[in-house]
KOLNU-998421 format. One record per residue: residue number from 1; x, y, z of N, C-alpha, C in turn. Coordinates in pm, whole numbers, plus 50000, padded with zeros to 5 digits. Layout:
N
<pt NUM,<X,Y,Z>,<X,Y,Z>,<X,Y,Z>>
...
END
This chain:
123
<pt 1,<50803,61349,17363>,<50910,61366,17457>,<50879,61285,17582>>
<pt 2,<50979,61222,17639>,<50964,61142,17759>,<50999,61224,17882>>
<pt 3,<50940,61188,17993>,<50968,61253,18120>,<51017,61149,18219>>
<pt 4,<51125,61181,18288>,<51177,61096,18394>,<51146,61167,18526>>
<pt 5,<51079,61098,18617>,<51045,61157,18746>,<51123,61087,18855>>
<pt 6,<51195,61166,18933>,<51273,61112,19044>,<51298,61224,19144>>
<pt 7,<51341,61192,19262>,<51371,61294,19362>,<51520,61311,19384>>
<pt 8,<51600,61209,19348>,<51744,61212,19373>,<51819,61153,19255>>
<pt 9,<51931,61214,19223>,<52024,61159,19125>,<52143,61102,19200>>
<pt 10,<52199,60993,19146>,<52309,60927,19214>,<52414,60882,19114>>
<pt 11,<52540,60874,19159>,<52643,60813,19077>,<52615,60663,19069>>
<pt 12,<52674,60595,18973>,<52650,60451,18956>,<52683,60371,19082>>
<pt 13,<52790,60412,19152>,<52828,60335,19271>,<52756,60384,19397>>
<pt 14,<52671,60488,19386>,<52593,60537,19499>,<52669,60620,19599>>
<pt 15,<52794,60656,19569>,<52874,60730,19666>,<52843,60880,19668>>
<pt 16,<52776,60929,19565>,<52742,61071,19561>,<52599,61085,19510>>
<pt 17,<52520,61167,19582>,<52382,61192,19541>,<52353,61341,19547>>
<pt 18,<52251,61381,19476>,<52207,61520,19478>,<52057,61522,19452>>
<pt 19,<51983,61605,19528>,<51840,61618,19501>,<51817,61678,19363>>
<pt 20,<51717,61630,19292>,<51687,61680,19158>,<51657,61830,19161>>
<pt 21,<51590,61878,19265>,<51560,62022,19274>,<51687,62107,19274>>
<pt 22,<51796,62055,19327>,<51922,62128,19325>,<51970,62146,19181>>
<pt 23,<51955,62044,19102>,<51996,62050,18961>,<51902,62140,18883>>
<pt 24,<51773,62120,18897>,<51674,62196,18821>,<51677,62344,18859>>
<pt 25,<51677,62374,18988>,<51670,62513,19033>,<51805,62580,19052>>
<pt 26,<51913,62504,19056>,<52043,62563,19082>,<52131,62577,18961>>
<pt 27,<52091,62521,18849>,<52173,62528,18728>,<52149,62658,18654>>
<pt 28,<52252,62702,18583>,<52237,62823,18502>,<52133,62798,18393>>
<pt 29,<52042,62892,18376>,<51941,62882,18271>,<51995,62936,18139>>
<pt 30,<52100,63016,18147>,<52169,63068,18028>,<52306,63117,18072>>
<pt 31,<52403,63110,17982>,<52534,63170,18008>,<52601,63202,17876>>
<pt 32,<52693,63298,17880>,<52764,63338,17758>,<52901,63395,17793>>
<pt 33,<52996,63372,17704>,<53129,63433,17709>,<53145,63501,17573>>
<pt 34,<53164,63634,17572>,<53175,63703,17444>,<53278,63815,17445>>
<pt 35,<53320,63852,17324>,<53410,63964,17301>,<53322,64087,17283>>
<pt 36,<53338,64186,17369>,<53254,64305,17364>,<53319,64423,17294>>
<pt 37,<53428,64401,17220>,<53493,64510,17147>,<53474,64491,16997>>
<pt 38,<53476,64602,16923>,<53458,64593,16778>,<53326,64529,16744>>
<pt 39,<53330,64428,16656>,<53211,64351,16627>,<53193,64247,16737>>
<pt 40,<53088,64262,16815>,<53064,64171,16928>,<53052,64028,16876>>
<pt 41,<53123,63936,16944>,<53123,63797,16899>,<53115,63702,17018>>
<pt 42,<53022,63608,17010>,<53007,63505,17114>,<53117,63401,17096>>
<pt 43,<53188,63372,17206>,<53290,63266,17206>,<53226,63131,17236>>
<pt 44,<53140,63128,17337>,<53072,63006,17378>,<52946,63047,17453>>
<pt 45,<52843,62961,17450>,<52720,62998,17519>,<52628,62878,17539>>
<pt 46,<52528,62899,17623>,<52418,62806,17641>,<52290,62888,17655>>
<pt 47,<52190,62859,17576>,<52061,62927,17575>,<52073,63077,17547>>
<pt 48,<52175,63116,17471>,<52191,63255,17427>,<52197,63254,17276>>
<pt 49,<52107,63327,17214>,<52099,63330,17068>,<52186,63438,17007>>
<pt 50,<52200,63553,17078>,<52279,63664,17024>,<52306,63767,17132>>
<pt 51,<52399,63857,17101>,<52430,63973,17184>,<52401,64097,17101>>
<pt 52,<52328,64192,17159>,<52304,64319,17093>,<52400,64422,17152>>
<pt 53,<52474,64492,17067>,<52565,64599,17110>,<52486,64729,17108>>
<pt 54,<52450,64780,17226>,<52369,64902,17238>,<52452,65029,17243>>
<pt 55,<52584,65017,17245>,<52673,65133,17258>,<52791,65095,17345>>
<pt 56,<52874,65191,17378>,<52994,65164,17455>,<52962,65098,17589>>
<pt 57,<53012,64975,17606>,<52994,64903,17732>,<52850,64869,17766>>
<pt 58,<52763,64861,17669>,<52620,64839,17691>,<52572,64727,17598>>
<pt 59,<52532,64615,17656>,<52498,64497,17577>,<52366,64436,17623>>
<pt 60,<52296,64371,17532>,<52178,64293,17567>,<52206,64148,17532>>
<pt 61,<52191,64062,17631>,<52206,63918,17612>,<52067,63863,17580>>
<pt 62,<52049,63805,17461>,<51919,63755,17415>,<51913,63604,17431>>
<pt 63,<51809,63556,17499>,<51795,63414,17527>,<51732,63340,17410>>
<pt 64,<51777,63218,17387>,<51718,63131,17285>,<51578,63089,17327>>
<pt 65,<51564,63043,17449>,<51436,63004,17507>,<51406,63097,17623>>
<pt 66,<51290,63162,17619>,<51253,63257,17724>,<51242,63190,17860>>
<pt 67,<51268,63267,17965>,<51253,63219,18101>,<51107,63235,18144>>
<pt 68,<51068,63169,18253>,<50930,63174,18301>,<50889,63315,18342>>
<pt 69,<50982,63392,18395>,<50956,63530,18436>,<51089,63604,18442>>
<pt 70,<51085,63730,18480>,<51207,63811,18485>,<51268,63817,18625>>
<pt 71,<51229,63727,18712>,<51281,63724,18849>,<51404,63634,18859>>
<pt 72,<51505,63667,18780>,<51627,63587,18779>,<51745,63670,18826>>
<pt 73,<51854,63602,18853>,<51978,63668,18895>,<52078,63667,18781>>
<pt 74,<52157,63774,18774>,<52262,63786,18674>,<52395,63791,18747>>
<pt 75,<52486,63707,18704>,<52622,63708,18759>,<52718,63719,18642>>
<pt 76,<52832,63779,18665>,<52926,63789,18554>,<53056,63856,18590>>
<pt 77,<53136,63874,18488>,<53269,63930,18502>,<53305,63996,18370>>
<pt 78,<53386,64101,18377>,<53431,64168,18254>,<53577,64208,18269>>
<pt 79,<53649,64205,18155>,<53786,64255,18153>,<53796,64361,18045>>
<pt 80,<53818,64483,18091>,<53837,64596,18001>,<53985,64604,17967>>
<pt 81,<54020,64652,17850>,<54157,64656,17800>,<54257,64703,17906>>
<pt 82,<54356,64618,17933>,<54467,64654,18020>,<54435,64665,18167>>
<pt 83,<54312,64637,18208>,<54279,64651,18350>,<54167,64555,18385>>
<pt 84,<54122,64566,18505>,<54005,64489,18546>,<53882,64550,18485>>
<pt 85,<53770,64509,18530>,<53645,64563,18482>,<53533,64517,18572>>
<pt 86,<53417,64574,18551>,<53302,64541,18632>,<53183,64518,18541>>
<pt 87,<53103,64416,18571>,<52978,64392,18501>,<52869,64455,18586>>
<pt 88,<52781,64532,18524>,<52676,64600,18599>,<52545,64598,18522>>
<pt 89,<52434,64610,18593>,<52305,64627,18527>,<52298,64767,18469>>
<pt 90,<52228,64783,18357>,<52221,64914,18292>,<52109,64998,18352>>
<pt 91,<51993,64939,18377>,<51883,65011,18441>,<51786,64911,18501>>
<pt 92,<51684,64961,18571>,<51593,64870,18641>,<51495,64797,18550>>
<pt 93,<51492,64829,18422>,<51407,64758,18327>,<51490,64666,18238>>
<pt 94,<51611,64634,18283>,<51706,64559,18201>,<51676,64410,18192>>
<pt 95,<51588,64357,18277>,<51561,64214,18276>,<51421,64187,18221>>
<pt 96,<51414,64102,18120>,<51285,64056,18066>,<51292,63904,18056>>
<pt 97,<51184,63840,18020>,<51186,63695,18006>,<51274,63650,17891>>
<pt 98,<51302,63739,17797>,<51380,63701,17678>,<51518,63764,17670>>
<pt 99,<51555,63850,17768>,<51687,63912,17761>,<51729,63976,17893>>
<pt 100,<51858,64005,17902>,<51913,64079,18015>,<52008,64184,17958>>
<pt 101,<51991,64307,17999>,<52079,64414,17952>,<52184,64440,18059>>
<pt 102,<52311,64435,18019>,<52422,64452,18112>,<52520,64556,18058>>
<pt 103,<52598,64609,18149>,<52700,64706,18110>,<52835,64666,18166>>
<pt 104,<52941,64714,18102>,<53076,64691,18152>,<53141,64825,18180>>
<pt 105,<53206,64834,18295>,<53267,64958,18340>,<53417,64939,18356>>
<pt 106,<53493,65046,18330>,<53636,65041,18357>,<53659,65073,18504>>
<pt 107,<53784,65072,18548>,<53815,65092,18689>,<53783,65234,18736>>
<pt 108,<53760,65327,18643>,<53720,65463,18680>,<53568,65475,18695>>
<pt 109,<53496,65369,18662>,<53351,65370,18675>,<53277,65419,18552>>
<pt 110,<53347,65432,18439>,<53283,65476,18315>,<53255,65355,18227>>
<pt 111,<53144,65362,18151>,<53115,65254,18057>,<53230,65240,17959>>
<pt 112,<53269,65116,17933>,<53378,65087,17840>,<53355,64950,17779>>
<pt 113,<53389,64935,17652>,<53382,64804,17588>,<53482,64711,17655>>
<pt 114,<53446,64584,17664>,<53531,64487,17733>,<53579,64379,17638>>
<pt 115,<53704,64338,17656>,<53761,64229,17576>,<53694,64096,17607>>
<pt 116,<53666,64074,17733>,<53601,63951,17778>,<53480,63990,17864>>
<pt 117,<53365,63932,17831>,<53246,63950,17913>,<53185,63812,17935>>
<pt 118,<53156,63780,18060>,<53086,63656,18092>,<52960,63692,18169>>
<pt 119,<52851,63625,18133>,<52722,63648,18199>,<52658,63512,18223>>
<pt 120,<52608,63491,18344>,<52535,63368,18378>,<52401,63409,18437>>
<pt 121,<52297,63338,18398>,<52160,63366,18442>,<52112,63249,18526>>
<pt 122,<52066,63278,18648>,<52015,63176,18739>,<51871,63208,18776>>
<pt 123,<51787,63105,18775>,<51646,63122,18813>,<51603,63000,18892>>
END
């Protein structure tokens, strides 16, 4: 495998540049869009191998390639049938180097399966 070392990336005409650290440290390390109802199914993803359905509104996002540590951020969105929804952490042990456990809540604050769930992992 080859390595390219540089400090800045630039467009061909030089009108736009970005420090490499912004790309390396600011890009999502994993993301997924999935159907959380019935048989859970991934619609699209990056660095996500599977979703585990742990019960109503309770999912584990499994990474293809493990992260360096569990000190990452989880961002996301959920849509529960006919209403909005909320993506939430399930418990304080929900983050590991190989997965993130998330939950989806309905507008009443109860766990509920979601039609659309999106999760992005940043480290």
